[in-house]
C-alpha positions in Angstrom: 268.0 142.6 132.8 265.7 143.8 130.1 261.9 143.3 130.2 259.9 143.8 127.0 256.6 145.7 127.6 255.2 146.4 124.2 255.8 147.2 120.5 253.7 149.8 118.6 253.7 150.6 114.8 253.9 154.4 114.5 254.4 157.0 111.8 257.5 159.1 112.5 256.7 162.6 113.4 260.4 163.7 113.1 263.7 162.4 111.7 265.3 159.8 113.9 267.8 157.0 113.7 267.0 153.3 113.9 268.3 151.8 117.1 269.4 148.6 115.3 271.1 149.7 112.0 271.7 153.4 112.9 270.2 154.5 109.5 267.7 157.3 109.2 264.0 156.8 109.8 262.5 159.6 107.8 259.6 161.9 109.0 256.4 160.3 107.9 257.9 156.7 107.6 256.3 153.8 109.5 258.5 152.3 112.3 258.2 150.2 115.3 258.4 151.9 118.8 259.5 149.2 121.4 259.1 149.9 125.0 260.9 148.1 127.8 262.3 148.3 131.3 266.1 148.1 131.8 267.7 148.3 135.2 264.7 150.0 136.7 264.2 152.6 133.8 261.7 152.7 131.0 263.5 152.8 127.6 261.9 153.3 124.2 263.7 152.4 120.9 262.7 152.8 117.3 263.3 150.4 114.5 262.6 150.3 110.8 260.0 147.6 110.3 262.5 145.2 108.7 265.0 145.8 111.5 262.3 145.1 114.0 261.8 141.7 112.4 265.5 141.1 112.7 265.8 142.3 116.2 263.3 139.6 117.3 265.7 136.9 115.9 268.8 138.2 117.8 270.2 136.4 120.9 269.0 137.8 124.3 272.5 139.1 125.2 273.0 140.9 121.9 272.0 144.4 123.4 274.5 143.9 126.2 277.5 144.1 123.8 278.7 147.1 121.7 276.8 147.1 118.5 278.8 147.0 115.2 276.4 148.8 112.9 278.3 147.7 109.8 277.8 144.1 110.8 274.1 144.7 111.3 273.8 146.3 107.8 275.5 143.3 106.4 273.2 141.0 108.2 270.2 143.0 106.9 271.5 142.9 103.3 272.0 139.1 103.5 268.5 138.7 104.9 267.0 140.8 102.1 268.7 138.6 99.5 267.5 135.4 101.0 263.9 136.9 101.3 264.0 138.0 97.6 265.2 134.6 96.6 262.4 132.9 98.5 259.8 135.2 96.8 261.2 134.7 93.4 261.2 130.9 93.9 257.5 131.1 95.2 256.6 133.3 92.2 258.2 130.8 89.8 256.4 127.8 91.4 253.1 129.6 90.4 253.8 129.0 86.7 
């Protein structure tokens, strides 16, 4: 069972892949480093800040299954569209 220990916002010192979407996190880009314990071992993962927000909404057993990165990217794209629509709606209400 996974036990979450902490999240830290960091600036990448090297190229790495996001552990959720599997797309690059560029050197110098801000990302979230998550530390946890799994089966008695300490594990760190890195996420784009947007992926980190999405990771917190996934069901607890998500990480126990094989990750379909294309499905994750589609979920992220849909989420971006919904967020942009909400921002546009808020902007239009200010008129």
